[in-house]
N, C-alpha and C positions, 0 to 999 in steps of 0.2 A: 488688728483685725479689719477697720475702718479701710484703714487705708489698702490694704489687698484686695478690698471687695470692690473699691474705686476703680483698681488695674485692673482687675478683673473684668468689669463692665465697657471700659472704654476699651480693653482690647481688640474686638470685633471692630469698632469705630475707624481704629489706628489702619489694620487691613483692607478695610473695608479703602480708603482714601489713597492705597499705596497701588492697590490695585486696577484703580478708577483709573488713575493716572497710567500703569504701565500698559493697559489694555489697547490704547489706538490705535497702533501700528501691527496688531496681531490678526493679517488676514485667517489663517485657519482659525483662531480663536472665535472671529465675527462671522464666520463661515456657520462652525459648530454651534456657533448661540443661538443664530438665526435659526436654523435646523429645528434646536430643542424646544427652543420659543415656540414656533410653529405646533409642533407638539403637545406641547404643554396647554395651548388656547385651545387648540381642537379638542384634547379632553377635555378643559372646563366648559366648552359650552356643548359639549355630544357626550359625556357623562352622564351618570345617575343620579338624579336630582328626590331622590328620597321618593318611596310608598311605588316601585314598582319601576317608575316613570326616567327618562333619559334626556337630554336634551332644556336648551336655556331659551330655543328658540324653535320657534314652531316646525322647520322643517332643518334641524340639526340636531338628531339626526332625518332624513327624509322617512325612514320608517322605524317601527319600533323593533331594537335589535334580538329580543330575546322571542317576540311572538310568530307564529306562523302565522301566515296571509296564506287562504285556501285560494284567492286569484291567484297567486303570484305562479308560474309553471315551474315544478319541480327539477331543479339541479339546471336551470339555463344560465348559457355563458354569459358573459357580458355580454349589454348591449345599451341602448342609449334610454331604453326605460329601467337598468341596472346594470349601473358602470361597472361592477364588479361581479355580477353574476348572482343565482339563488345557490341556497346550498338544498342537503335531501330534505328537510323540512320545511319549506317554501319561505326561508326567510333571505333577506337581501344581505347579501356580503358585505356590502359597501356598510350599511348601516353597524353592523356589527363590528366591523375595522375600526370606524371610526369613535365608534362608543368603546370600544375597546381597551381603548389607549390609557385610561386613566391607572387600570390594576397596574401595571409594569412600573409606570411611572412613579407609584404611590409606594411598592415595595421597594424600588431600587431606592429614589430617594430616601424612605424614611432610613431603613436599612444600614446604608453609608452612613446616614448621618449618626445613628444611633453607634456604629461600628468605631467611625472617627471620634466619636467625640470620648466613648469610653477608652480606644485605642490610645488616643493622644494621652489621654489624661494619665494614663497609668504609665507609659511612655516617658513623659516627663520626669513624672515623681519616682521611677525606676529610673531613669539616666542620670539625675541629678542628689539622690540621697546615695545612690550604689549601693556597697555590702553585699550583707546574708539576702535583703530584701532584691535585689536587682537582679543576682542567681537567682533566687526561688521564680522570680516572674518570666527571668531569661525561658527557664528550661520546663516554666510550665506551657508559656507562647510556643516556643520549640516544638511540645508534644503537641498543642493543638495543628498549628501550621504545617506538622509533615502529612496530615491526614490531607488525601486529593479534595478540593473542595468540594466539587459536585456530590459524591460520595457522601462528604461530611453533613452537607445541605440534606441530601436525601434520605439520609438516615435520622437526624432531626425531626423533619416535619412527618415521616413515620410514627414516630414517638408519639409528637405534640399532639400533631391534626391536620386536619386542609384548613385551607381558607389564608385569607389575607394576612396576619396578625400572624400565625405560626410561622408563614413565610418569612415575614419581616425577623420573627424571633431567631430562625437559625439563618438567615442569607448573614445576619449582623453578627452573630455568631461565629461565622467563619473567617468575616475581614477584621474582627480587632486583633489578631496579632499579627496581621499587615500592617497596621500603623500602628499599633506598638511596636514594632520593627525597627522602621521608617524615623517615628519619634524620638526612640531609645539613640539612633546612631546619630542621630541632630544634634542630640543633647549633648551627648559625649563628646561631640567635635565643638556646639560652639561654649561649652563650658570652660573649654581652656582659653579662649577668646581671652584677647589685653582688658576690653571693655567690661567683660566679664570678673576679671582679677579686678581691676579696678573699685567695681560696687563692690566689691568684699573688703577690699583694705580700704572701704571709707566706712565701713562698718553698717552696710546695706542686708535689712533680713534676709532671708534665704527663699520664702515665698514672694518675695520683693525681687530678685534678682532673676527667678523663675518665670513670673508672669510678666516682669517689664522689659527682661534682658534676654532671657533663654526663649523663653515662646513663640515672641514675633519673627524671630530669625530662625525658627524650625517650621513656619507656616507653606513658606514656599514648595517645602520638599512634598508636605500634607497636600496640598491643592495637587500638586502636578499629579500624583497616583490615584488621588479620589473620582478624577471625570473617568480615567481607565476602570475603575473598581467597579463606577455606574452602569458604564457598558457590559461589565462583567456579570453584577446583578441583572440588569436586564436578560441576559440573556437564560442565567441560573434560573429565575421567575418563568421566561420562558418553557425552561426544560422541567420543571416544578410541575405546574399548570399542562405538560403534554405527558406528563404520566399519572394527573388525576389528582394532586395536591393544590391544585388553586380555587379560584371560583367555580362555588356550587353549577351544573346546568340548571337554566341558558341562560348564565349572566355573559355575556361578552367578553373573549377571553383569548388574544391571539395563540398562546400555544395550546390550550385545549381546542380551539378553532382546527389548528395544523393536527393536533390528534381524529380528530373529527375527520375532513378532509382527506387525512394518508391511506383511505381506507377504499377513496372512489380515484385513486391516481393514476393508476394501471385501467383506468376505463374511460381516460380522458379526461376527466375533470379536473385541472392545472387548477384553476383560477380560488378551488376550496384553498390551496395552503401556499400559492404564489403570492396573493396579497396580503396576509396575514406575515408569511415570511418578510416582504419587503419591508413591514412596517418595522418589524423588529430590527431590522439590517442598518435602516435608513434614523433609527433612532441610534442605536448602537455607537453606528457611526460619525451621527453628533457629537456626542460624548467625546468619542476617542478623536475628533477634532478639536475638542476643547481640552483634552489630555495636551492633544501636541501643543496646541499654543501656548499654553500654559509652562508644558515644558520649556519653548522656544524662548518663551518670557524670563524666566527665572534661571535657565540656564547660560552661561554668557560663552561657555565654547560651543554651543551648538548654535546663538544664533550669529558668533564668527565666523564657524564652518560655512552658514547657508548664505552669509555673505560674500564669503570667497567663491 
């Protein structure tokens, strides 16, 4: 048992060393990482600090994103005083935009981390053990996978409730079958390789073979799809917030702000939905670029095609 625990603890360090060496020549990956890092830094500096307050610095965000300011004009367009204008409650849109990034990031990272952990673990066990366990798990995951992800997430939060935790639970449940299917397919491929057969021949126990020889060789496929899933999770979080299942008002949330702003769009107040929408687009694009970079890094055929 102690040997298996050692292998499990060392696995993340081996994967990190392998990824650090491969990232140097991936331009898309670097651009995506820079974009996402900027959003994370913004969310850490401008996000909630407890007690209803926001920002680690005095002017980040420049105004309190939840409070109405009677001295501000109502529905004012972007200007030098208010870079992204003001809303119908006399709140600074720029302050709400930069303070509202923590929610989609937290939901996306947490939900995909949970889905990846659960789905990959089940996929490793199912693909390696096989038999009736594999058939039962595959049928269950296929049944969940057959539902449209957005509709399933909406149905789950409608039952569980609103807020950050219900959204994380719903989105992670939706993506578990994705990681199960990817991991299981990779395990079925890798377990027939010569080095795995050699490990079996020398009498290595099953858990050691799975953790030392099979699991590390499935991580590339898992990581390639995870960035795309995080981008999808950000869009899903925005959609759930738009429908009223996200943070309770008046907390800043991009999806909820778009819902409020769309009522004023026909009157010409375009900035209420444009800037939150651009933030969602930019953050999703950043994770998409990371996914493309990882795909190029782990797929030799794509590298050769681009080089040609």
